[in-house]
All heavy atoms as an XYZ file, in Angstrom:
914
protein
N      -2.897     -3.446    -15.597
C      -3.261     -4.558    -14.720
C      -4.212     -4.052    -13.639
O      -4.105     -2.930    -13.167
C      -2.005     -5.137    -14.075
C      -2.337     -6.128    -12.962
S      -0.896     -6.900    -12.240
C      -1.440     -8.572    -12.297
N      -5.096     -4.927    -13.250
C      -6.050     -4.601    -12.201
C      -5.354     -4.518    -10.845
O      -4.269     -5.071    -10.653
C      -7.148     -5.663    -12.163
N      -5.994     -3.848     -9.943
C      -5.481     -3.731     -8.581
C      -5.605     -5.075     -7.875
O      -6.605     -5.773     -8.011
C      -6.282     -2.652     -7.824
O      -6.191     -1.422     -8.551
C      -5.750     -2.451     -6.417
N      -4.581     -5.426     -7.102
C      -4.576     -6.647     -6.284
C      -4.493     -6.228     -4.820
O      -4.024     -5.141     -4.493
C      -3.373     -7.533     -6.631
C      -3.350     -8.005     -8.056
C      -4.442     -8.998     -8.296
N      -4.373     -9.514     -9.653
C      -4.898    -10.667    -10.016
N      -5.521    -11.411     -9.134
N      -4.813    -11.065    -11.258
N      -4.920     -7.138     -3.923
C      -4.992     -6.832     -2.498
C      -4.366     -7.940     -1.665
O      -4.313     -9.090     -2.082
C      -6.459     -6.671     -2.068
C      -7.152     -5.520     -2.757
C      -7.761     -5.687     -3.990
C      -7.175     -4.253     -2.187
C      -8.387     -4.637     -4.639
C      -7.798     -3.190     -2.828
C      -8.400     -3.391     -4.052
O      -9.010     -2.340     -4.690
N      -3.947     -7.567     -0.442
C      -3.405     -8.544      0.503
C      -4.355     -8.693      1.689
O      -5.241     -7.867      1.904
C      -2.039     -8.087      1.055
O      -2.254     -6.961      1.930
C      -1.072     -7.700     -0.059
N      -4.127     -9.735      2.480
C      -4.897     -9.942      3.717
C      -4.651     -8.826      4.725
O      -5.428     -8.650      5.658
C      -4.530    -11.280      4.373
C      -5.041    -12.465      3.579
O      -5.785    -12.316      2.623
N      -4.626    -13.639      3.980
N      -3.536     -8.097      4.563
C      -3.192     -7.006      5.481
C      -3.709     -5.653      4.984
O      -3.324     -4.615      5.511
C      -1.670     -6.942      5.679
C      -1.140     -8.162      6.405
O      -1.761     -8.595      7.396
O      -0.104     -8.703      5.971
N      -4.532     -5.678      3.940
C      -5.219     -4.485      3.419
C      -4.319     -3.518      2.660
O      -4.590     -2.329      2.594
C      -6.002     -3.759      4.532
C      -6.875     -4.690      5.296
N      -8.017     -5.247      4.762
C      -6.749     -5.215      6.538
C      -8.569     -6.064      5.656
N      -7.816     -6.060      6.732
N      -3.238     -4.053      2.072
C      -2.477     -3.253      1.122
C      -3.056     -3.506     -0.264
O      -3.608     -4.567     -0.532
C      -0.987     -3.636      1.095
C      -0.210     -3.258      2.318
C      -0.216     -4.337      3.376
O      -0.587     -5.483      3.072
O       0.129     -4.035      4.523
N      -2.897     -2.514     -1.136
C      -3.217     -2.720     -2.553
C      -1.956     -2.496     -3.357
O      -1.030     -1.812     -2.918
C      -4.353     -1.800     -3.032
C      -4.072     -0.329     -2.949
C      -4.404      0.503     -1.911
C      -3.400      0.496     -3.910
N      -3.974      1.777     -2.180
C      -3.366      1.808     -3.399
C      -2.831      0.254     -5.162
C      -2.772      2.863     -4.091
C      -2.243      1.310     -5.849
C      -2.221      2.598     -5.313
N      -1.923     -3.109     -4.531
C      -0.785     -2.969     -5.428
C      -1.312     -2.985     -6.861
O      -2.216     -3.758     -7.185
C       0.269     -4.080     -5.190
C       1.493     -3.882     -6.091
C      -0.347     -5.464     -5.345
C       2.682     -4.770     -5.713
N      -0.782     -2.084     -7.667
C      -1.224     -1.993     -9.064
C       0.007     -1.757     -9.935
O       0.761     -0.812     -9.713
C      -2.221     -0.850     -9.221
C      -2.790     -0.685    -10.615
C      -3.953      0.306    -10.664
N      -3.686      1.570    -10.000
C      -4.298      2.005     -8.881
N      -5.211      1.290     -8.278
N      -3.987      3.174     -8.373
N       0.202     -2.644    -10.894
C       1.343     -2.545    -11.788
C       1.058     -1.528    -12.886
O       0.007     -1.567    -13.523
C       1.612     -3.920    -12.408
C       3.020     -4.225    -12.875
C       4.035     -4.024    -11.761
C       3.094     -5.646    -13.402
N       1.975     -0.586    -13.050
C       1.912      0.400    -14.131
C       3.237      0.316    -14.864
O       4.246      0.834    -14.389
C       1.652      1.806    -13.576
C       0.283      1.930    -12.920
C      -0.040      3.336    -12.436
O       0.863      4.198    -12.416
O      -1.202      3.552    -12.069
N       3.228     -0.396    -15.991
C       4.482     -0.668    -16.683
C       5.265     -1.674    -15.850
O       4.742     -2.712    -15.468
N       6.524     -1.334    -15.528
C       7.325     -2.254    -14.723
C       7.468     -1.777    -13.279
O       8.308     -2.264    -12.529
C       8.705     -2.476    -15.355
C       9.532     -1.205    -15.434
O       8.982     -0.111    -15.207
O      10.741     -1.302    -15.714
N       6.623     -0.813    -12.894
C       6.642     -0.276    -11.528
C       5.273     -0.488    -10.897
O       4.243     -0.345    -11.550
C       7.012      1.224    -11.528
C       6.886      1.827    -10.148
C       8.424      1.414    -12.067
N       5.258     -0.834     -9.627
C       4.001     -1.077     -8.918
C       3.753      0.031     -7.898
O       4.646      0.385     -7.130
C       4.046     -2.424     -8.207
N       2.542      0.567     -7.915
C       2.108      1.502     -6.873
C       1.542      0.685     -5.729
O       0.830     -0.304     -5.959
C       1.007      2.429     -7.397
C       1.447      3.768     -7.973
C       2.186      3.543     -9.263
C       0.269      4.666     -8.171
N       1.848      1.103     -4.501
C       1.384      0.393     -3.305
C       0.791      1.400     -2.334
O       1.317      2.495     -2.152
C       2.550     -0.362     -2.630
C       3.112     -1.413     -3.586
C       2.101     -0.992     -1.315
C       4.400     -2.036     -3.110
N      -0.285      1.007     -1.690
C      -0.911      1.835     -0.666
C      -1.787      0.973      0.223
O      -1.731     -0.255      0.160
N      -2.587      1.623      1.062
C      -3.520      0.872      1.900
C      -4.913      0.977      1.277
O      -5.225      1.950      0.603
C      -3.530      1.347      3.375
C      -3.992      2.799      3.504
C      -2.153      1.136      4.000
C      -4.238      3.242      4.948
N      -5.711     -0.036      1.524
C      -7.041     -0.071      0.917
C      -7.960      0.972      1.542
O      -7.702      1.493      2.632
C      -7.655     -1.462      1.085
O      -7.990     -1.687      2.437
N      -9.021      1.249      0.834
C     -10.021      2.178      1.343
C     -10.583      1.663      2.668
O     -10.791      2.432      3.605
C     -11.125      2.365      0.300
C     -11.938      3.609      0.560
O     -11.324      4.672      0.790
O     -13.175      3.531      0.552
N     -10.768      0.360      2.760
C     -11.251     -0.247      4.016
C     -10.286      0.058      5.166
O     -10.704      0.439      6.257
C     -11.405     -1.767      3.848
C     -11.661     -2.488      5.125
N     -12.913     -2.552      5.703
C     -10.836     -3.154      5.965
C     -12.836     -3.235      6.840
N     -11.587     -3.608      7.017
N      -8.988     -0.093      4.901
C      -7.979      0.136      5.943
C      -7.998      1.584      6.418
O      -7.944      1.846      7.628
C      -6.589     -0.236      5.432
N      -8.087      2.548      5.487
C      -8.078      3.950      5.916
C      -9.343      4.266      6.699
O      -9.302      5.061      7.636
C      -7.849      4.907      4.740
C      -8.954      5.056      3.729
C     -10.079      5.994      4.139
O      -9.924      6.818      5.048
N     -11.215      5.841      3.510
N     -10.473      3.627      6.372
C     -11.707      3.844      7.142
C     -11.535      3.338      8.572
O     -11.988      3.969      9.524
C     -12.888      3.118      6.489
C     -13.395      3.795      5.232
C     -14.480      2.980      4.539
O     -14.959      1.979      5.112
O     -14.849      3.355      3.413
N     -10.888      2.178      8.716
C     -10.666      1.603     10.039
C      -9.712      2.453     10.878
O      -9.887      2.585     12.081
C     -10.113      0.170      9.923
C     -11.053     -0.804      9.240
C     -12.379     -0.935      9.959
O     -12.426     -1.217     11.143
N     -13.460     -0.704      9.240
N      -8.705      3.035     10.227
C      -7.710      3.837     10.947
C      -8.250      5.198     11.370
O      -7.849      5.739     12.386
C      -6.470      4.040     10.072
C      -5.540      2.847      9.951
C      -4.512      3.079      8.857
C      -4.854      2.567     11.282
N      -9.137      5.772     10.576
C      -9.604      7.124     10.865
C      -8.650      8.143     10.277
O      -7.902      7.848      9.342
N      -8.650      9.340     10.822
C      -7.863     10.440     10.257
C      -6.367     10.155     10.311
O      -5.792     10.020     11.396
C      -8.160     11.751     10.989
C      -9.564     12.255     10.715
O     -10.152     11.880      9.685
O     -10.086     13.034     11.542
N      -5.750     10.081      9.142
C      -4.307      9.839      9.035
C      -3.580     11.147      9.343
O      -3.871     12.180      8.750
C      -3.924      9.352      7.622
C      -4.767      8.151      7.192
C      -2.425      9.086      7.522
C      -4.484      6.854      7.855
N      -2.625     11.088     10.287
C      -1.910     12.298     10.692
C      -0.426     12.279     10.311
O       0.239     13.308     10.325
C      -2.055     12.548     12.215
C      -3.511     12.846     12.558
C      -1.546     11.376     13.033
N       0.110     11.083      9.959
C       1.533     10.991      9.622
C       1.774      9.718      8.820
O       1.175      8.687      9.113
C       2.391     10.963     10.891
C       3.867     10.868     10.633
C       4.580     11.965     10.168
C       4.552      9.687     10.859
C       5.942     11.882      9.921
C       5.919      9.594     10.615
C       6.610     10.700     10.155
N       2.649      9.816      7.824
C       3.071      8.640      7.068
C       4.588      8.602      7.080
O       5.249      9.553      6.663
C       2.552      8.659      5.616
C       3.042      7.419      4.861
C       1.024      8.740      5.575
N       5.145      7.510      7.616
C       6.600      7.310      7.628
C       6.967      6.558      6.357
O       6.545      5.412      6.158
C       7.008      6.498      8.862
C       8.489      6.268      8.979
C       8.836      5.420     10.192
O       8.212      5.612     11.256
O       9.728      4.569     10.061
N       7.709      7.229      5.480
C       8.050      6.674      4.177
C       9.427      6.013      4.203
O      10.316      6.445      4.940
C       8.042      7.794      3.127
C       6.696      8.514      2.954
C       6.881      9.795      2.165
C       5.683      7.590      2.297
N       9.624      4.981      3.391
C      10.940      4.329      3.333
C      11.913      5.152      2.477
O      11.508      6.093      1.791
C      10.626      2.999      2.646
C       9.485      3.326      1.736
C       8.657      4.345      2.494
N      13.164      4.761      2.507
C      14.182      5.385      1.661
C      14.075      4.838      0.243
O      13.877      3.637      0.046
C      15.585      5.059      2.202
C      15.890      5.660      3.560
C      16.087      7.159      3.493
O      16.702      7.638      2.526
O      15.618      7.846      4.412
N      14.209      5.716     -0.741
C      14.291      5.268     -2.124
C      15.554      4.419     -2.258
O      16.599      4.755     -1.699
C      14.310      6.466     -3.095
C      14.603      6.017     -4.522
C      12.978      7.208     -3.034
N      15.448      3.299     -2.953
C      16.580      2.387     -3.108
C      16.538      1.225     -2.136
O      17.289      0.258     -2.301
N      15.664      1.284     -1.139
C      15.562      0.207     -0.148
C      15.019     -1.048     -0.808
O      14.044     -1.003     -1.553
C      14.641      0.635      0.998
C      14.532     -0.381      2.114
C      13.699      0.146      3.273
C      13.679     -0.862      4.405
N      12.931     -0.366      5.553
N      15.663     -2.181     -0.534
C      15.195     -3.466     -1.040
C      14.258     -4.069      0.003
O      14.572     -4.099      1.189
C      16.367     -4.426     -1.272
C      17.295     -3.989     -2.379
C      16.689     -4.141     -3.750
C      17.121     -5.434     -4.381
N      16.437     -5.690     -5.647
N      13.104     -4.528     -0.461
C      12.112     -5.119      0.429
C      11.808     -6.550      0.008
O      11.650     -6.826     -1.180
C      10.808     -4.308      0.386
C      10.870     -2.864      0.846
C       9.565     -2.148      0.523
C      11.152     -2.795      2.344
N      11.737     -7.428      0.985
C      11.246     -8.779      0.733
C       9.734     -8.756      0.910
O       9.187     -7.865      1.578
C      11.880     -9.766      1.718
N       9.050     -9.711      0.315
C       7.607     -9.790      0.501
C       7.319     -9.881      1.995
O       7.932    -10.668      2.713
C       7.050    -11.027     -0.220
C       5.563    -11.179     -0.054
C       5.038    -12.387     -0.794
C       3.550    -12.499     -0.562
N       2.965    -13.606     -1.331
N       6.408     -9.034      2.473
C       6.047     -9.039      3.887
C       6.858     -8.093      4.746
O       6.536     -7.873      5.904
N       7.929     -7.503      4.193
C       8.719     -6.525      4.949
C       7.892     -5.262      5.190
O       7.033     -4.910      4.388
C       9.974     -6.110      4.176
C      11.119     -7.089      4.313
O      10.967     -8.109      5.020
O      12.169     -6.844      3.668
N       8.214     -4.568      6.281
C       7.568     -3.278      6.537
C       8.063     -2.278      5.500
O       9.255     -2.027      5.383
C       7.912     -2.797      7.935
C       7.255     -1.482      8.293
C       7.653     -1.005      9.685
O       7.335     -1.689     10.664
O       8.295      0.045      9.759
N       7.117     -1.710      4.734
C       7.478     -0.737      3.707
C       7.289      0.689      4.206
O       8.002      1.593      3.798
C       6.631     -0.964      2.451
N       6.314      0.886      5.097
C       5.997      2.222      5.600
C       5.161      2.059      6.866
O       4.742      0.956      7.215
C       5.220      3.017      4.556
N       4.916      3.185      7.543
C       4.029      3.202      8.713
C       3.043      4.339      8.525
O       3.428      5.452      8.165
C       4.812      3.395     10.037
C       3.860      3.472     11.217
C       5.825      2.270     10.232
N       1.780      4.036      8.743
C       0.717      5.030      8.645
C       0.191      5.247     10.053
O      -0.200      4.290     10.727
C      -0.412      4.539      7.709
C      -1.560      5.516      7.696
C       0.118      4.322      6.304
N       0.218      6.507     10.509
C      -0.277      6.817     11.847
C      -1.559      7.626     11.744
O      -1.651      8.570     10.957
C       0.768      7.610     12.638
C       2.003      6.799     12.947
C       3.016      7.574     13.766
O       2.644      8.566     14.422
O       4.188      7.176     13.755
N      -2.528      7.217     12.558
C      -3.794      7.946     12.609
C      -4.015      8.428     14.030
O      -3.205      8.165     14.920
C      -4.947      7.033     12.185
O      -5.213      6.070     13.197
N      -5.127      9.104     14.235
C      -5.453      9.556     15.582
C      -5.724      8.358     16.486
O      -5.611      8.459     17.695
C      -6.660     10.524     15.583
C      -6.291     11.832     14.912
C      -7.874      9.926     14.908
N      -6.044      7.195     15.905
C      -6.350      5.988     16.678
C      -5.146      5.093     16.926
O      -5.008      4.526     17.999
C      -7.403      5.137     15.940
C      -8.763      5.764     15.818
C      -9.690      4.784     15.105
C     -11.039      5.362     14.818
N     -11.881      4.423     14.059
N      -4.302      4.909     15.886
C      -3.246      3.895     15.986
C      -2.198      4.100     14.908
O      -2.395      4.857     13.970
C      -3.858      2.505     15.832
N      -1.100      3.372     15.055
C      -0.092      3.299     14.002
C      -0.212      1.919     13.371
O      -0.452      0.931     14.062
C       1.306      3.491     14.578
N      -0.068      1.867     12.061
C      -0.230      0.610     11.354
C       0.874      0.458     10.320
O       1.158      1.388      9.565
C      -1.604      0.589     10.670
O      -1.808     -0.639     10.014
N       1.495     -0.709     10.297
C       2.542     -0.968      9.318
C       1.915     -1.229      7.958
O       0.833     -1.801      7.860
C       3.384     -2.187      9.727
C       4.261     -1.958     10.944
C       3.503     -2.086     12.262
O       2.411     -2.686     12.283
O       4.001     -1.571     13.270
N       2.629     -0.826      6.937
C       2.262     -1.136      5.560
C       3.331     -2.107      5.070
O       4.519     -1.789      5.093
C       2.244      0.129      4.677
C       1.910     -0.224      3.231
C       1.265      1.161      5.234
N       2.903     -3.301      4.674
C       3.841     -4.347      4.277
C       3.969     -4.428      2.761
O       3.015     -4.141      2.033
C       3.383     -5.703      4.826
C       3.276     -5.715      6.330
C       2.035     -5.694      6.956
C       4.421     -5.726      7.124
C       1.938     -5.691      8.340
C       4.326     -5.716      8.516
C       3.082     -5.700      9.119
O       2.988     -5.695     10.490
N       5.134     -4.839      2.313
C       5.366     -5.010      0.879
C       4.606     -6.248      0.402
O       4.859     -7.349      0.895
C       6.858     -5.174      0.600
N       3.669     -6.084     -0.545
C       2.921     -7.235     -1.048
C       3.782     -8.189     -1.880
O       3.473     -9.367     -2.002
C       1.826     -6.625     -1.933
C       1.804     -5.168     -1.604
C       3.160     -4.823     -1.085
N       4.852     -7.655     -2.468
C       5.804     -8.446     -3.247
C       7.202     -7.913     -2.964
O       7.363     -6.808     -2.468
C       5.510     -8.378     -4.772
C       4.162     -8.971     -5.106
C       5.622     -6.953     -5.287
N       8.202     -8.704     -3.300
C       9.591     -8.266     -3.131
C       9.966     -7.292     -4.237
O       9.456     -7.374     -5.361
C      10.515     -9.479     -3.171
N      10.843     -6.350     -3.905
C      11.318     -5.418     -4.916
C      12.089     -4.263     -4.304
O      12.383     -4.262     -3.113
N      12.394     -3.280     -5.144
C      13.158     -2.110     -4.725
C      12.277     -0.871     -4.774
O      11.562     -0.643     -5.750
C      14.354     -1.911     -5.652
C      15.195     -0.709     -5.273
C      16.388     -0.510     -6.213
O      16.731     -1.432     -6.960
O      16.959      0.591     -6.183
N      12.334     -0.076     -3.706
C      11.599      1.184     -3.659
C      12.235      2.139     -4.669
O      13.423      2.442     -4.575
C      11.638      1.801     -2.235
C      10.962      3.165     -2.220
C      10.999      0.860     -1.223
N      11.428      2.594     -5.647
C      11.957      3.516     -6.658
C      11.419      4.933     -6.479
O      11.955      5.878     -7.036
C      11.694      3.008     -8.099
C      12.487      1.732     -8.360
C      10.227      2.800     -8.360
N      10.350      5.077     -5.676
C       9.809      6.406     -5.382
C       8.889      6.302     -4.170
O       8.370      5.230     -3.865
C       9.031      6.960     -6.575
N       8.723      7.428     -3.490
C       7.767      7.515     -2.387
C       6.886      8.742     -2.644
O       7.285      9.656     -3.364
C       8.461      7.621     -1.004
C       9.241      6.353     -0.692
C       9.362      8.838     -0.928
N       5.725      8.742     -2.082
C       4.782      9.846     -2.277
C       5.111     10.961     -1.282
O       4.562     11.022     -0.189
C       3.346      9.349     -2.101
C       2.323     10.366     -2.544
O       2.633     11.530     -2.758
N       1.081      9.919     -2.671
N       6.037     11.837     -1.668
C       6.491     12.919     -0.786
C       5.346     13.842     -0.379
O       5.402     14.481      0.674
C       7.598     13.730     -1.465
C       8.920     13.009     -1.551
C       9.567     12.745     -0.193
O       9.219     13.326      0.826
N      10.512     11.832     -0.179
N       4.299     13.923     -1.193
C       3.159     14.781     -0.857
C       2.526     14.373      0.466
O       1.912     15.202      1.145
C       2.121     14.740     -1.979
N       2.707     13.122      0.872
C       2.125     12.655      2.135
C       2.841     13.234      3.349
O       2.284     13.267      4.441
C       2.142     11.124      2.202
C       1.344     10.406      1.115
C       1.463      8.900      1.290
C      -0.113     10.839      1.120
N       4.065     13.711      3.158
C       4.800     14.326      4.273
C       4.082     15.584      4.758
O       3.997     15.841      5.952
C       6.225     14.669      3.853
O       6.935     13.498      3.542
N       3.576     16.365      3.813
C       2.865     17.598      4.157
C       1.363     17.393      4.271
O       0.693     18.141      4.982
C       3.138     18.673      3.102
C       4.598     19.088      3.073
O       5.240     19.071      4.139
O       5.096     19.407      1.983
N       0.843     16.393      3.566
C      -0.606     16.181      3.548
C      -0.980     14.722      3.680
O      -1.478     14.111      2.727
N      -0.737     14.123      4.873
C      -1.034     12.700      5.039
C      -2.520     12.369      4.870
O      -2.878     11.236      4.591
C      -0.552     12.388      6.455
C      -0.534     13.711      7.156
C      -0.222     14.728      6.111
N      -3.381     13.370      4.972
C      -4.814     13.154      4.803
C      -5.188     12.688      3.404
O      -6.297     12.206      3.184
N      -4.251     12.795      2.449
C      -4.515     12.300      1.088
C      -4.821     10.807      1.113
O      -5.549     10.304      0.272
C      -3.324     12.589      0.174
N      -4.280     10.108      2.102
C      -4.565      8.680      2.221
C      -6.052      8.482      2.523
O      -6.691      7.587      1.977
C      -3.683      8.010      3.301
C      -4.070      6.550      3.498
C      -2.210      8.123      2.932
N      -6.623      9.341      3.368
C      -8.052      9.254      3.666
C      -8.894      9.643      2.449
O      -9.934      9.032      2.183
C      -8.441     10.165      4.832
C      -7.854      9.708      6.150
O      -7.066     10.428      6.735
N      -8.212      8.538      6.610
N      -8.452     10.654      1.743
C      -9.240     11.187      0.633
C      -9.243     10.267     -0.578
O     -10.256     10.156     -1.269
C      -8.702     12.566      0.236
C      -8.910     13.606      1.319
C      -7.947     14.781      1.209
O      -7.373     15.010      0.122
O      -7.755     15.470      2.231
N      -8.129      9.622     -0.865
C      -8.030      8.764     -2.055
C      -7.013      7.658     -1.808
O      -5.949      7.614     -2.423
C      -7.639      9.597     -3.271
N      -7.346      6.768     -0.875
C      -6.410      5.717     -0.467
C      -5.909      4.885     -1.639
O      -4.758      4.479     -1.667
C      -7.061      4.809      0.581
N      -6.776      4.634     -2.601
C      -6.387      3.781     -3.719
C      -6.099      4.598     -4.986
O      -6.148      4.082     -6.092
C      -7.453      2.712     -3.954
C      -7.556      1.787     -2.742
C      -8.511      0.623     -2.913
O      -8.662      0.126     -4.040
O      -9.103      0.210     -1.904
N      -5.776      5.881     -4.784
C      -5.446      6.762     -5.903
C      -4.265      7.627     -5.544
O      -3.157      7.139     -5.353
N      -4.506      8.944     -5.384
C      -3.417      9.878     -5.090
C      -2.811      9.661     -3.707
O      -1.756     10.202     -3.404
C      -3.894     11.341     -5.208
O      -5.032     11.522     -4.357
C      -4.255     11.688     -6.649
N      -3.450      8.842     -2.874
C      -2.912      8.529     -1.553
C      -1.967      7.338     -1.550
O      -1.679      6.775     -0.502
N      -1.466      6.961     -2.735
C      -0.480      5.870     -2.799
C       0.714      6.216     -1.917
O       0.969      7.384     -1.643
C      -0.050      5.572     -4.244
C       0.670      6.691     -4.931
C       0.101      7.711     -5.633
C       2.081      6.941     -4.958
N       1.059      8.574     -6.108
C       2.286      8.128     -5.717
C       3.193      6.286     -4.443
C       3.555      8.654     -5.955
C       4.455      6.814     -4.670
C       4.631      7.980     -5.417
N       1.442      5.199     -1.467
C       2.534      5.423     -0.518
C       3.906      5.182     -1.148
O       4.816      5.990     -0.998
C       2.329      4.543      0.730
C       1.021      4.977      1.429
C       3.517      4.639      1.680
C       0.561      4.058      2.536
N       4.059      4.074     -1.856
C       5.363      3.654     -2.369
C       5.232      3.192     -3.813
O       4.236      2.579     -4.184
C       5.908      2.471     -1.511
C       7.178      1.899     -2.102
C       6.147      2.892     -0.085
N       6.275      3.478     -4.608
C       6.420      2.843     -5.922
C       7.559      1.848     -5.798
O       8.651      2.201     -5.320
C       6.729      3.876     -7.012
C       5.537      4.701     -7.413
C       5.851      5.592     -8.592
C       4.639      6.430     -8.974
N       4.942      7.325    -10.112
N       7.283      0.625     -6.215
C       8.229     -0.476     -6.056
C       8.479     -1.111     -7.417
O       7.545     -1.300     -8.205
C       7.599     -1.512     -5.119
C       8.436     -2.670     -4.636
C       9.368     -2.187     -3.510
C       7.538     -3.773     -4.087
N       9.731     -1.416     -7.711
C      10.048     -2.197     -8.908
C      10.100     -3.656     -8.458
O      11.040     -4.067     -7.788
C      11.379     -1.760     -9.513
C      11.703     -2.492    -10.815
C      12.841     -1.817    -11.535
C      13.231     -2.496    -12.821
N      12.185     -2.886    -13.708
N       9.059     -4.425     -8.799
C       9.008     -5.815     -8.309
C      10.146     -6.667     -8.855
O      10.533     -6.516    -10.025
C       7.666     -6.339     -8.832
C       6.874     -5.134     -9.211
C       7.880     -4.085     -9.591
N      10.650     -7.569     -8.007
C      11.658     -8.529     -8.459
C      11.035     -9.474     -9.490
O      11.689     -9.889    -10.436
C      12.205     -9.344     -7.282
C      13.076     -8.495     -6.358
O      13.487     -7.385     -6.750
O      13.322     -8.953     -5.222
N       9.757     -9.824     -9.275
C       9.060    -10.731    -10.175
C       7.593    -10.312    -10.251
O       6.832    -10.545     -9.311
C       9.194    -12.167     -9.673
C       8.555    -13.175    -10.614
O       7.941    -12.811    -11.618
N       8.698    -14.438    -10.288
N       7.196     -9.692    -11.345
C       5.826     -9.186    -11.496
C       4.789    -10.305    -11.389
O       3.646    -10.069    -11.002
C       5.672     -8.444    -12.816
N       5.185    -11.534    -11.698
C       4.250    -12.662    -11.612
C       3.787    -12.899    -10.175
O       2.747    -13.529     -9.951
C       4.895    -13.922    -12.186
N       4.528    -12.386     -9.186
C       4.134    -12.542     -7.780
C       2.783    -11.882     -7.502
O       2.085    -12.272     -6.570
C       5.191    -11.946     -6.840
C       6.477    -12.751     -6.828
O       6.481    -13.903     -7.316
O       7.492    -12.225     -6.340
N       2.412    -10.889     -8.291
C       1.129    -10.221     -8.094
C      -0.037    -11.165     -8.368
O      -1.120    -10.999     -7.806
C       1.006     -8.984     -8.997
C       1.664     -7.720     -8.471
C       3.156     -7.733     -8.626
C       1.078     -6.505     -9.145
N       0.191    -12.167     -9.203
C      -0.873    -13.106     -9.552
C      -1.391    -13.876     -8.339
O      -2.524    -14.349     -8.344
C      -0.395    -14.095    -10.626
C      -0.066    -13.397    -11.938
O      -0.553    -12.264    -12.163
O       0.688    -13.977    -12.739
N      -0.558    -14.005     -7.301
C      -0.958    -14.744     -6.116
C      -1.793    -13.930     -5.136
O      -2.235    -14.457     -4.106
N      -2.040    -12.669     -5.450
C      -2.799    -11.795     -4.553
C      -4.269    -11.759     -4.970
O      -4.630    -12.146     -6.074
C      -2.192    -10.391     -4.569
C      -0.715    -10.315     -4.163
C      -0.187     -8.907     -4.365
C      -0.531    -10.758     -2.720
N      -5.117    -11.253     -4.075
C      -6.555    -11.210     -4.339
C      -6.914    -10.123     -5.340
O      -6.375     -9.019     -5.278
C      -7.317    -10.902     -3.036
C      -7.288    -12.012     -2.016
S      -8.214    -11.560     -0.519
C      -6.982    -10.608      0.378
N      -7.867    -10.438     -6.229
C      -8.428     -9.398     -7.070
C      -9.519     -8.687     -6.271
O      -9.787     -9.040     -5.115
C      -8.940     -9.948     -8.406
C     -10.087    -10.941     -8.245
O     -10.720    -11.018     -7.168
O     -10.360    -11.656     -9.226
N     -10.147     -7.686     -6.861
C     -11.105     -6.872     -6.110
C     -12.280     -7.688     -5.580
O     -12.683     -7.520     -4.431
C     -11.612     -5.720     -6.985
C     -12.486     -4.752     -6.205
C     -12.885     -3.526     -7.007
O     -12.552     -3.438     -8.209
O     -13.531     -2.639     -6.416
N     -12.820     -8.597     -6.370
C     -13.971     -9.375     -5.901
C     -13.578    -10.310     -4.766
O     -14.320    -10.475     -3.795
C     -14.630    -10.139     -7.054
O     -13.726    -11.048     -7.627
N     -12.398    -10.912     -4.852
C     -11.928    -11.782     -3.766
C     -11.682    -10.966     -2.499
O     -11.975    -11.422     -1.393
C     -10.655    -12.519     -4.193
N     -11.147     -9.753     -2.649
C     -10.897     -8.898     -1.488
C     -12.210     -8.504     -0.815
O     -12.328     -8.552      0.405
C     -10.095     -7.661     -1.897
C      -9.762     -6.741     -0.741
C      -8.908     -7.151      0.277
C     -10.303     -5.460     -0.663
C      -8.599     -6.312      1.341
C      -9.995     -4.608      0.391
C      -9.143     -5.048      1.394
O      -8.853     -4.213      2.448
N     -13.217     -8.160     -1.619
C     -14.523     -7.812     -1.044
C     -15.114     -8.998     -0.289
O     -15.688     -8.832      0.786
C     -15.476     -7.323     -2.138
C     -15.135     -5.928     -2.615
C     -16.095     -5.432     -3.679
C     -15.745     -4.000     -4.056
N     -16.574     -3.494     -5.149
N     -14.977    -10.188     -0.838
C     -15.454    -11.396     -0.158
C     -14.682    -11.604      1.149
O     -15.258    -11.955      2.180
C     -15.314    -12.607     -1.066
N     -13.365    -11.369      1.110
C     -12.518    -11.492      2.305
C     -12.997    -10.508      3.386
O     -13.076    -10.874      4.563
C     -11.061    -11.227      1.934
C     -10.144    -11.049      3.113
C      -9.809    -12.113      3.933
C      -9.604     -9.802      3.413
C      -8.961    -11.951      5.028
C      -8.755     -9.628      4.491
C      -8.443    -10.704      5.303
N     -13.327     -9.275      3.001
C     -13.763     -8.274      3.960
C     -15.039     -8.722      4.694
O     -15.234     -8.387      5.860
C     -14.009     -6.924      3.287
C     -12.775     -6.193      2.785
C     -13.165     -4.895      2.093
C     -11.783     -5.916      3.914
N     -15.872     -9.479      4.013
C     -17.116     -9.947      4.641
C     -16.852    -11.004      5.697
O     -17.731    -11.304      6.512
C     -18.068    -10.478      3.569
C     -18.601     -9.359      2.681
C     -19.427     -9.870      1.521
O     -19.797    -11.073      1.516
O     -19.728     -9.064      0.624
N     -15.646    -11.585      5.730
C     -15.325    -12.632      6.691
C     -14.656    -12.090      7.946
O     -14.399    -12.845      8.877
C     -14.399    -13.691      6.065
O     -13.112    -13.116      5.827
C     -14.981    -14.241      4.768
N     -14.342    -10.786      7.968
C     -13.628    -10.249      9.128
C     -14.504     -9.331      9.954
O     -15.563     -8.938      9.545
C     -12.323     -9.509      8.720
C     -12.626     -8.384      7.714
C     -11.324    -10.482      8.168
C     -11.398     -7.538      7.382
């Protein structure tokens, strides 16, 4: 499945029955150098819009919200030692959370890449 985006600059990509979640490349550019990522507990249940993680940069701290409801099944532990991975590959190896969505169809309501790019031009 293609990557989907939220108005809050999270991305989500379904791989099998698990979704990878992180912040968009645009978001990491706005934040600047990422110095810390606060990861959730594995097993935590999240409702859509719940705070899933916190990304701290030299400029600010920013919440990462769950784009869909589900259960955290893994976190990117590599970010504990190397939070800069979010800057280097925000939409790749800089993923933050793996979530098992309650309903994968919820991803259909999110923006695709072209809609997200159009959204970015409005802000």
